[in-house]
N, C-alpha and C positions, 0 to 999 in steps of 0.2 A: 678679872680683877688685874690691876697694874700695882706695881711697886715703884716708888720714887726714891732713888738713892743719890744722896748729894754728889754732885759732879758728874753722874752717869746718865742723867736722864730718866725716862721712864722704861721698865723693863717688863715684858710680859710674865705672868705667873701661871703655871700649871698648863693645862692642855696637852694634847698629843700633837707631836711634830708630824708634819706631812712631807712626803718625799715623793717626787715624780722622776720617772725614768728619763734620760735624754731624749729629745725628740730626733727622729731620723726622717729621710725623705719619704719613706713609705707610709708615714702618719699623714701625709697630704694627699693620697690617693683617693679620688672620688670613686664611688661604686655606680655603675651605669643602671643597676637595678633599683637604686634608691633615689627618692626625690630630692629636689635642692632643699626643701624644707626639712627632710630629715638629716641633711647634711651641713645645715646652716651653721652650726658651731664649729664644724671642720673649717669651713669656707672663712669665717670670720678671724680664725686664728692662723692662717697660714701666713708663712713668711716668703713674700713675693722674691726676695734675693736667694735665700739659702734653700727654702722648702716651699716651692710655689705648688699651688693645687695642680693635680694633673690626673688624667684617666687613660685608659689603654682601650683601644678600639681596632678590631681586625689587625691586630699585630704592630700597631704603631702606637705611640704615645704622644698625647696632646697636653700641652702645658697652658694653664690659665693663670692670668695675673689679676688679682681681685683688689678693687680699691672702692672705698666707701665715697659716694658722690657727695660733695659739698653743696649746700643750698645755692650758692652763687654760680656753680657750674652749669652751662647751658650747652648740653650735647646730646 
C-alpha cells in the first residue's frame, strides 16, 4: 500500500527495510569446484571496472570481464 502526500509524491507504507553489506572484491571470486550455472548470479552482477570476476589457479589469479552479447554483435 502507498500513501500520497500533497507535494511529496508517493511514499511506501510499512514493510521491513532491507540492508546489504558493501560489496568487496572477494564477492567476485569464482569457485573452480562449481559450475558456471551455479555461479551465474555472481557472473551477471560483477562490476568489470571495480570488482571483476576472477578465479585463482595454481597460485595465479585470472580476471574475467563479463559482457552480455547484444543481438547485433557478430563475433
